[in-house]
C-alpha positions as CSV (number, residue, x, y, z in Angstrom):
1,M,0.0,0.0,0.0
2,S,1.1,3.5,-0.6
3,R,1.8,5.3,2.6
4,P,-0.4,8.3,3.3
5,H,0.7,11.9,2.9
6,P,-0.9,14.3,5.3
7,D,-0.7,17.1,2.7
8,R,-2.2,15.2,-0.2
9,A,-5.5,16.6,-1.5
10,S,-8.5,14.5,-0.5
11,Q,-9.8,12.5,-3.5
12,P,-11.2,9.1,-4.5
13,A,-8.6,6.4,-4.5
14,D,-6.6,6.2,-7.8
15,P,-5.7,2.5,-8.5
16,A,-2.3,3.6,-9.5
17,H,-1.7,5.0,-6.0
18,E,-2.5,1.6,-4.5
19,V,0.1,-0.4,-6.5
20,S,3.2,-1.3,-4.5
21,A,6.5,-1.9,-6.2
22,A,6.5,-5.5,-5.0
23,A,3.1,-6.2,-6.5
24,A,3.8,-4.5,-9.8
25,P,4.4,-7.0,-12.7
26,T,8.0,-7.0,-14.0
27,H,6.9,-6.9,-17.7
28,V,4.0,-4.7,-18.5
29,T,3.1,-3.6,-22.0
30,P,2.8,0.2,-21.9
31,P,-0.7,1.5,-22.8
32,A,-1.2,3.0,-26.2
33,I,-1.4,6.8,-26.4
34,P,-5.0,7.7,-27.1
35,A,-5.7,9.0,-30.6
36,E,-7.3,12.1,-29.2
37,L,-4.0,13.2,-27.7
38,W,-2.3,12.8,-31.0
39,V,-4.9,15.2,-32.4
40,M,-4.1,17.7,-29.7
41,V,-0.4,17.3,-30.4
42,G,-1.0,18.1,-34.1
43,A,-3.1,21.1,-33.3
44,A,-0.4,22.3,-30.8
45,F,2.2,22.2,-33.5
46,V,0.1,24.3,-35.9
47,I,-0.7,26.9,-33.1
48,A,3.0,27.0,-32.1
49,I,4.2,27.8,-35.6
50,G,1.8,30.7,-35.7
51,F,2.8,32.0,-32.3
52,G,6.4,31.7,-33.3
53,L,5.7,33.9,-36.3
54,I,4.6,36.8,-34.1
55,A,6.9,36.3,-31.0
56,P,9.9,38.2,-32.4
57,V,7.7,40.8,-34.2
58,L,5.2,41.8,-31.6
59,P,7.6,44.0,-29.5
60,Q,8.9,45.6,-32.7
61,F,5.4,46.2,-33.9
62,A,4.5,47.9,-30.6
63,R,7.7,50.0,-30.8
64,S,6.7,51.1,-34.3
65,F,4.1,53.3,-32.6
66,D,6.9,55.3,-31.0
67,V,6.4,54.1,-27.4
68,S,8.8,53.2,-24.6
69,V,10.1,49.8,-23.6
70,T,7.7,49.8,-20.7
71,L,4.7,50.4,-22.9
72,T,6.0,47.8,-25.3
73,T,5.9,45.2,-22.6
74,V,2.4,46.3,-21.6
75,V,1.2,44.8,-24.9
76,V,2.6,41.4,-23.8
77,S,1.2,41.8,-20.3
78,A,-2.3,42.8,-21.6
79,F,-2.7,39.4,-23.3
80,A,-1.8,37.7,-20.0
81,M,-4.0,40.1,-18.0
82,T,-7.2,39.1,-19.8
83,R,-6.1,35.4,-19.5
84,L,-5.8,35.9,-15.8
85,A,-9.1,37.7,-15.4
86,F,-11.0,35.1,-17.5
87,A,-9.3,32.0,-16.1
88,P,-11.9,31.2,-13.4
89,A,-14.7,31.5,-15.9
90,G,-12.7,29.4,-18.4
91,G,-12.3,26.7,-15.9
92,A,-16.0,26.7,-15.0
93,L,-16.9,26.5,-18.7
94,V,-14.7,23.5,-19.2
95,N,-16.3,21.7,-16.2
96,R,-19.8,22.5,-17.5
97,F,-19.5,22.0,-21.3
98,G,-16.5,19.8,-21.8
99,E,-13.0,20.3,-23.3
100,R,-13.6,20.1,-27.0
101,P,-16.2,22.9,-27.6
102,I,-14.4,25.3,-25.3
103,Y,-11.1,24.5,-27.0
104,V,-12.4,25.2,-30.5
105,I,-14.2,28.4,-29.5
106,G,-11.1,29.6,-27.7
107,V,-8.8,29.1,-30.7
108,I,-11.3,30.9,-32.9
109,I,-11.3,33.9,-30.6
110,V,-7.5,34.1,-30.7
111,A,-7.6,33.8,-34.5
112,V,-10.0,36.7,-34.8
113,S,-8.1,38.9,-32.4
114,T,-4.8,38.2,-34.1
115,L,-6.2,39.2,-37.5
116,M,-7.5,42.4,-35.9
117,V,-4.0,43.1,-34.6
118,A,-2.8,43.1,-38.2
119,T,-5.1,46.0,-38.9
120,A,-4.1,48.2,-36.0
121,D,-2.9,51.7,-36.9
122,A,-2.6,53.1,-33.3
123,Y,-1.0,51.8,-30.1
124,W,-4.3,51.6,-28.2
125,Q,-5.9,49.5,-31.0
126,L,-2.9,47.0,-30.8
127,L,-3.4,46.9,-27.0
128,V,-7.1,46.2,-27.1
129,Y,-7.0,43.7,-29.9
130,R,-4.1,41.7,-28.3
131,A,-5.9,41.8,-24.9
132,F,-9.0,40.4,-26.4
133,G,-7.1,37.3,-27.6
134,G,-6.2,36.4,-24.0
135,I,-9.9,35.4,-23.4
136,G,-9.7,32.7,-26.1
137,S,-6.1,31.7,-25.1
138,V,-7.1,30.7,-21.5
139,M,-10.1,28.8,-22.9
140,F,-8.1,26.5,-25.2
141,T,-5.1,26.1,-22.9
142,V,-7.2,25.0,-19.9
143,S,-9.2,22.7,-22.2
144,A,-6.0,21.1,-23.6
145,A,-4.6,20.6,-20.1
146,G,-7.9,19.0,-19.0
147,L,-7.7,16.5,-21.9
148,I,-4.2,15.5,-20.9
149,V,-5.4,14.9,-17.4
150,R,-8.4,12.8,-18.4
151,L,-6.9,10.8,-21.3
152,A,-3.2,10.3,-20.3
153,P,-2.4,7.0,-18.5
154,P,-0.7,7.8,-15.1
155,S,2.5,5.9,-16.1
156,M,2.9,8.1,-19.3
157,R,1.9,11.5,-18.1
158,G,5.4,12.9,-18.3
159,R,6.0,11.4,-21.7
160,I,2.7,12.7,-23.1
161,S,3.3,16.2,-21.6
162,S,6.7,16.2,-23.3
163,Y,5.1,15.3,-26.7
164,Y,2.5,18.1,-26.3
165,G,5.2,20.6,-25.2
166,G,7.5,19.3,-27.9
167,A,5.0,20.1,-30.6
168,F,4.8,23.7,-29.3
169,L,8.5,24.0,-29.2
170,I,9.2,22.6,-32.6
171,G,6.7,25.1,-34.0
172,N,8.5,27.8,-32.0
173,V,11.8,26.7,-33.6
174,V,10.4,27.2,-37.1
175,G,8.1,30.1,-36.5
176,P,10.5,32.9,-35.3
177,L,12.8,32.3,-38.3
178,V,9.8,32.5,-40.8
179,G,8.3,35.4,-38.9
180,G,11.5,37.4,-39.2
181,V,11.5,36.8,-42.9
182,L,7.8,37.7,-43.2
183,A,8.4,40.9,-41.2
184,E,10.6,42.1,-44.0
185,I,7.5,42.3,-46.1
186,G,5.6,44.1,-43.4
187,L,5.3,43.9,-39.6
188,W,1.6,43.0,-40.0
189,V,2.1,40.0,-42.2
190,P,3.1,37.5,-39.5
191,F,-0.1,38.3,-37.7
192,V,-2.2,37.4,-40.7
193,A,-0.3,34.1,-41.0
194,Y,-0.8,33.3,-37.3
195,G,-4.6,34.0,-37.6
196,I,-4.8,31.5,-40.5
197,A,-2.8,28.9,-38.6
198,L,-5.2,29.2,-35.6
199,L,-8.2,28.7,-37.9
200,I,-6.5,25.5,-39.2
201,A,-5.9,24.3,-35.7
202,A,-9.6,24.9,-34.7
203,A,-10.6,22.9,-37.8
204,I,-8.3,20.0,-36.9
205,V,-9.8,19.6,-33.4
206,G,-13.4,20.3,-34.5
207,I,-13.2,17.6,-37.3
208,F,-11.1,14.9,-35.7
209,L,-12.0,15.2,-32.1
210,T,-15.6,14.1,-32.4
211,G,-16.2,14.1,-28.6
212,T,-17.8,10.7,-28.6
213,T,-14.9,9.1,-26.7
214,L,-14.7,12.0,-24.3
215,R,-18.2,11.4,-22.9
216,R,-18.5,9.3,-19.8
217,D,-20.5,6.1,-19.8
218,P,-24.1,7.1,-19.1
219,G,-24.1,4.7,-16.2
220,T,-21.1,6.4,-14.6
221,P,-21.8,9.2,-12.1
222,E,-20.6,12.7,-13.1
223,A,-17.1,13.4,-12.0
224,V,-16.9,15.4,-8.8
225,A,-15.0,18.7,-9.4
226,M,-11.9,19.2,-7.3
227,T,-11.8,22.6,-5.6
228,V,-8.8,24.8,-5.6
229,R,-8.8,24.8,-1.8
230,E,-8.7,21.0,-1.8
231,A,-5.8,20.9,-4.3
232,Y,-4.0,23.6,-2.3
233,R,-3.7,21.3,0.7
234,D,-1.2,19.3,-1.5
235,S,2.4,20.5,-1.1
236,A,3.1,19.4,-4.7
237,Y,0.3,21.7,-6.0
238,R,1.6,24.6,-3.9
239,S,5.1,24.1,-5.3
240,V,3.9,23.8,-8.9
241,L,1.9,27.1,-8.5
242,R,5.1,28.9,-7.4
243,S,6.9,27.4,-10.3
244,G,4.2,28.5,-12.7
245,F,4.5,32.0,-11.5
246,A,8.3,32.0,-12.0
247,N,7.9,30.4,-15.4
248,G,5.3,32.9,-16.5
249,W,7.5,35.8,-15.3
250,T,10.7,34.6,-17.1
251,N,9.8,32.4,-20.0
252,L,6.4,33.5,-21.0
253,G,6.8,37.2,-20.2
254,V,10.3,38.5,-20.1
255,R,11.5,36.1,-22.9
256,V,8.8,37.4,-25.2
257,G,8.7,41.0,-24.2
258,I,12.3,41.8,-23.3
259,L,14.6,39.3,-25.0
260,P,13.9,40.5,-28.6
261,L,14.6,44.1,-27.5
262,F,17.8,43.0,-25.8
263,A,18.9,41.1,-29.0
264,A,18.2,44.2,-31.1
265,S,20.3,46.3,-28.7
266,I,23.5,44.2,-29.3
267,A,22.9,43.6,-33.1
268,T,21.5,45.6,-35.9
269,Q,20.3,42.6,-37.9
270,S,16.6,42.0,-37.6
271,W,17.0,38.2,-37.7
272,V,18.9,38.1,-34.3
273,A,15.7,38.6,-32.2
274,G,14.1,35.6,-34.0
275,A,17.3,33.6,-33.7
276,A,17.5,34.2,-29.9
277,L,13.9,32.8,-29.5
278,T,14.7,29.9,-31.8
279,A,17.8,29.0,-29.8
280,F,15.8,28.9,-26.6
281,A,13.2,26.7,-28.3
282,L,15.8,24.4,-29.8
283,G,17.4,23.9,-26.4
284,N,14.0,23.2,-24.9
285,A,12.9,20.8,-27.6
286,S,16.2,18.8,-27.6
287,I,15.7,17.7,-24.0
288,L,12.0,17.0,-24.0
289,P,12.2,13.3,-25.1
290,L,14.5,12.7,-22.1
291,S,12.7,14.9,-19.6
292,G,9.3,13.4,-20.2
293,R,10.7,9.9,-19.5
294,L,12.6,11.1,-16.5
295,A,9.4,12.5,-15.0
296,D,7.8,9.1,-15.3
297,R,10.8,7.0,-14.2
298,I,12.4,9.0,-11.3
299,G,9.4,11.2,-10.4
300,R,8.4,14.8,-11.0
301,K,10.3,16.6,-8.2
302,R,13.9,16.1,-9.2
303,P,13.5,17.1,-12.8
304,M,11.6,20.2,-11.7
305,M,14.3,21.3,-9.3
306,L,17.2,20.7,-11.7
307,G,15.4,22.4,-14.6
308,L,14.5,25.4,-12.6
309,A,18.0,25.8,-11.2
310,I,19.6,25.5,-14.7
311,A,17.2,27.9,-16.4
312,G,17.4,30.4,-13.5
313,A,21.2,30.5,-13.4
314,L,21.6,31.0,-17.2
315,T,18.8,33.6,-17.4
316,A,20.4,35.6,-14.6
317,V,23.6,36.0,-16.6
318,L,21.9,36.6,-20.0
319,G,22.0,40.3,-19.7
320,F,25.8,40.3,-19.6
321,A,26.0,38.7,-23.1
322,G,27.9,41.2,-25.3
323,N,27.8,39.5,-28.6
324,V,25.4,37.3,-30.7
325,P,27.1,33.9,-30.4
326,L,27.2,34.2,-26.5
327,L,23.6,35.4,-26.5
328,L,22.4,32.4,-28.6
329,A,24.4,29.9,-26.5
330,L,22.9,31.2,-23.2
331,C,19.4,31.1,-24.7
332,A,19.9,27.5,-25.9
333,L,21.2,26.4,-22.5
334,A,18.4,28.2,-20.6
335,G,16.0,26.4,-22.9
336,L,17.4,23.0,-21.8
337,G,16.6,23.9,-18.2
338,S,13.0,24.9,-19.2
339,G,12.6,21.7,-21.1
340,L,13.5,19.7,-18.0
341,F,10.8,21.2,-15.7
342,N,7.8,21.7,-18.0
343,P,6.8,18.1,-18.5
344,A,7.2,17.4,-14.8
345,A,5.0,20.4,-14.0
346,Q,2.2,19.2,-16.2
347,A,2.5,15.7,-14.9
348,T,2.3,17.0,-11.3
349,L,-1.0,18.7,-12.0
350,A,-2.4,15.5,-13.5
351,D,-1.2,13.6,-10.4
352,V,-2.9,16.0,-8.0
353,I,-6.2,16.0,-9.9
354,G,-6.3,12.3,-10.9
355,P,-8.3,10.8,-13.8
356,E,-11.6,10.6,-12.0
357,R,-11.9,14.2,-10.9
358,A,-13.0,17.3,-12.9
359,G,-10.1,19.7,-12.6
360,G,-11.0,22.7,-14.7
361,K,-10.7,25.3,-11.8
362,V,-7.6,23.7,-10.5
363,L,-5.9,23.8,-13.9
364,A,-7.2,27.4,-14.4
365,S,-5.6,28.5,-11.2
366,Y,-2.2,27.2,-12.4
367,Q,-2.7,29.1,-15.6
368,M,-3.6,32.2,-13.6
369,M,-0.3,32.0,-11.7
370,Q,1.6,31.7,-14.9
371,D,-0.3,34.7,-16.3
372,L,0.2,36.7,-13.2
373,G,3.9,36.2,-13.6
374,S,3.8,37.1,-17.3
375,I,1.9,40.3,-16.4
376,I,4.1,41.5,-13.5
377,G,7.4,40.3,-14.9
378,P,7.7,42.2,-18.2
379,V,6.4,45.4,-16.8
380,L,8.7,45.4,-13.7
381,V,11.7,44.3,-15.8
382,G,10.8,46.9,-18.4
383,L,10.9,49.6,-15.8
384,L,14.2,48.2,-14.5
385,V,15.6,48.1,-18.0
386,D,14.6,51.7,-18.6
387,A,16.2,52.8,-15.3
388,T,19.4,50.6,-15.1
389,G,19.8,48.5,-18.2
390,Y,19.2,44.9,-19.3
391,S,21.6,43.1,-17.0
392,W,19.6,43.8,-13.8
393,G,16.4,42.8,-15.4
394,F,17.6,39.4,-16.4
395,L,19.3,38.9,-13.0
396,L,16.0,39.5,-11.3
397,S,14.2,37.1,-13.7
398,G,16.7,34.3,-13.2
399,S,16.4,34.7,-9.4
400,M,12.6,34.1,-9.6
401,L,13.3,30.6,-11.1
402,I,15.9,29.8,-8.5
403,I,13.5,30.8,-5.7
404,A,10.9,28.5,-7.2
405,C,13.4,25.7,-7.2
406,L,14.1,26.1,-3.5
407,G,10.3,26.0,-2.9
408,W,10.3,22.3,-4.0
409,I,12.6,21.1,-1.2
410,P,9.7,20.4,1.3
411,A,7.2,19.3,-1.4
412,R,6.1,15.7,-1.7
413,E,6.7,13.5,-4.8
414,S,3.4,13.2,-6.6
415,A,4.2,10.5,-9.2
416,P,2.0,7.5,-8.1
417,L,4.4,4.6,-8.2
418,I,7.4,6.6,-7.1
419,A,5.4,7.9,-4.1
420,A,4.2,4.4,-3.4
421,R,7.8,3.2,-3.0
422,G,8.6,6.2,-0.8
423,D,11.2,7.6,-3.3
424,G,11.8,11.3,-3.6
425,E,10.6,12.1,-0.1
């Protein structure tokens, strides 16, 4: 029997939690990855290519309206701000209507808002249109996370999370380079391409994810929704929330809002900003096949701590890079660290919720913490950059990841079979 954890969220027994190492068979055929998850991976790849198109261009597009670095980062934060504000409603919608329809509607909203961004001819229009997209973004990200929780076998959660994250990252490798080329035609062109990519992703999910296999057996009682208060009693959930905030601050906020501007400050070539984001994505993608398996074999906690420490240390020194080769090398190595902790974080969330609970609000709260970080981070770092320069801004951002790493020291190991053996305690 698995030994009890006083801080584990109260939930119905998960059979995987009850399997001891001695009772486990020595040769088990791994379960097949559900076809619905492959559909989600394909849609993630299409979305990521589109996002990669605009990532190096958005700060430059905002700057084209003759605004400061701080106001430029506000455009990035506005998107996250509406995600944060709408996250509770998004989680409730997923619990009530299911993942598939909320996912499709969310992607369509982001597509429409992105096409509107391409038409902006004033800073305030860019700000409003980009903020509107945050509503759809939180809808489809919470829906996608819910599908992974429900459909991923417990023994493969890290691996499946790495596939899903890998699809995003491969798209982010290709997207920035293409986006830099398209920006030479016009800064608005990548936004049109991204809007089209989002519509394609919505069609993929709408057509191939019929929803029939996502409905519960009519004879099965409705899943009881896990509350955020219930999940928060789990030390693993508390730690993953802190990590989500730091990740949002550094990798979702500062990396998108500040890094392209820093790259432009040390090189006049427009392609360098896209190359810096691509280097980070390449480092991230290269480690994902290993990190997903590590999260399943040795648990979630150790990959989380190692990845946060690596990404934090390398981000902290990023602002001291004085040339393009060093900048790209530091970005790639920081990407390796991020690739170590992301699959483990997603798997931890799935462990806490379990396959028999509805976790829309719990997942939304994690998204809210990431969004809160991506709102506060770029704005504060932007102010710091305007006052003191880039080096202090990246030093602060790297410190956030290292603090999150230290927060995992008292946390429990959430991987079912690892926790059952008592490893990682």
